C-alpha positions, 0 to 999 in steps of 0.5 A: 500499500501506498504511503498516507498524506495527502491523496486527491481524486479526480486530476480536474482543473480543482484536484490539479489546483489542490496538489500544487497549492499544497506545495505552494503552502509549504505541505512537504508530505507525500500528494498523490493526484489519481484522474480517470483522463490520460491527460494531465490536468487542463481547464475545459473553458477553451474546450467549447470555444477555442479548440471547438472552433479549430483555433488549436488543438489543446486546452489550457494545462494547469502545469507546463502544457501538459507535460505529465513528468512535470508533476513529478518535479513538484514531488506529486505523484501523478497516476493518470488513467485510473479511477477510484472504485471504492472508499473504506473511509474508516480504513482511510484507503481508496481502491483503483480499478487496477486494484491498487490501494491507496492510503491517506491521511486527508483525502480531497474528493474532486470527482467532478461532473458528467453530462446528462442524457435525456432518456429517449430512444437513440439518445447514446447517438449524440455526442456530449462534451466533457473532455479533451477527446470529446471536443475534438471528436465534435470537430471531426464531426463537424468537418465532415461536413453537413449539418449541426443540431444541439439539443439544449440551450444551456451556456454550453449549448450556446457556446457549442453552437456559436463555436460550430458557427464559426467554423461555417456550420450550419447549426439549429439549436432545440429547446425545451424552455422558452427561452435560451439559457432560462436557468437565468430567469430573465426573459430580457436576457434570453431574447438578446440571446436569441437574437444573437444567436439567430443575427449570427444564422443559427436557428433556434426552436424554442418549446422543443418536445425531443422525442428521439434521436436518429441517424438522420437527426433529431425527431421533434413532436412536430417536426425532424430537425434534420443533422449529420452531427447532434450534440447534447448539452442538457446540463450535467450531474455531479459524479457523487458515487464515491462519496456515497460509499463512503456515507458523506452527508449530502446537500443541494444535490453534491456533497455537503461541505463546512465552509472549509469544504470539509466534507462530514468524514474529519479526514475527507474535503470536497472541491469543485463541482461536487461542492455544496459549501456552507458559504458564510456570505449566504448563510446556506449551501452553494454548488456551482459547476464552473471552471472558477470555482474548481480553480479557487476551490482548489487553490483555497484547499492548499491553505486549509489543508496546511493549517489555515481556518479561514472561511472560503468566502468567495462569490461565483464567477463565470464567463462565457464567449459567443460570437464578438460577445463576451459575458462575466457573471458574478453573485450567486441566485439561490436556485428557485429564488424570486428575483427581479431582473433589471437591465441597463444598455439599450443595445444588445449588441453593445455593452450592457449589464443585468442585475439579479435584485432579490427583496431589492438587493443585488445578488448578482450581475451580468456584464455583456462586453464591458470590462472596466468595471469588475471591481465595482460590480464585486463590490455590488456583489459582495456587499448585496447592495440595495439601489434604486432601479432607476440608478442601476439602468441608467447608463449615466451613472458610474457603477462604482458610485452604486456601492 
């Protein structure tokens, strides 16, 4: 059995960042990083953007351009292409799919998520996007010619649609909700995104009742969307098998963790997509499946596992690029909460902002093609400022004066 120390399951952005942060914070014990992909840890945003568009063949690597030997140089044992199959929490061991049993003093679960698939005939015919191999496979299929159908007007669905359109494909997005990105809870923001995609020549069908995926495309209740390439983008599911095998408490659809990312087992921490953080800023479990959260959780654990008791307090953040429009979103609105959304900026193709208000206080802000107000937006979100709607929507009032 391998020596004990910190064992990280999931060679993801969260897991890789945690391993590096341990060394950066002076931890000198054994660190082992286990991942089921053959590649070294990498960042996923380029998969739906630059890689999908054919601008490059590689993602952004967490360390040294994907050279696995660079991890050894950091005195980190990296086990690629290996999957953890079980946890014995009492013995503090993890079993891998090759039969190896690894011991740990502290265990970090950074197992991430996997794409959901619709429960319809032919669902397995469609591509999904999660890994570098997925992105390259979709790109190769698109380069073969033919129309593309994307099931789901999610962030990933919209980004893949935009990237393949820029790559020269005829694209149609089919979405069951009445708007794109309905998860945002704003008809106006959804309408602006719809106009953006249609202006670029993407066909969008809303309220779509998807019945089947066939060799000819996507069967809706009222017609067939002909396509040689079908991509499903209907969300992701956190990978919780190992956490459940360990008997860990759950919350908000993930693993319940404290404000220091510790689970109900004092020797196990969780990070990234699976972690539902008892967030001091919001007073309830917060679980977010985005790049920044994964990176910041990993960086935080380097301190938490080397003695820091400071809580994790960062508000969620994510970004998206679609055509020439870039978005940033800061803050968090509890799913199902009644939020009012007000918008500043009349030109959907220009710079604009959307503000999510709960009980009159700013909970989240989306900025589109507006890059100079990051600090002011963070102050609004972190302070959950109460601001008159007329001032929020008035372009003549600098955002810095709203806090």
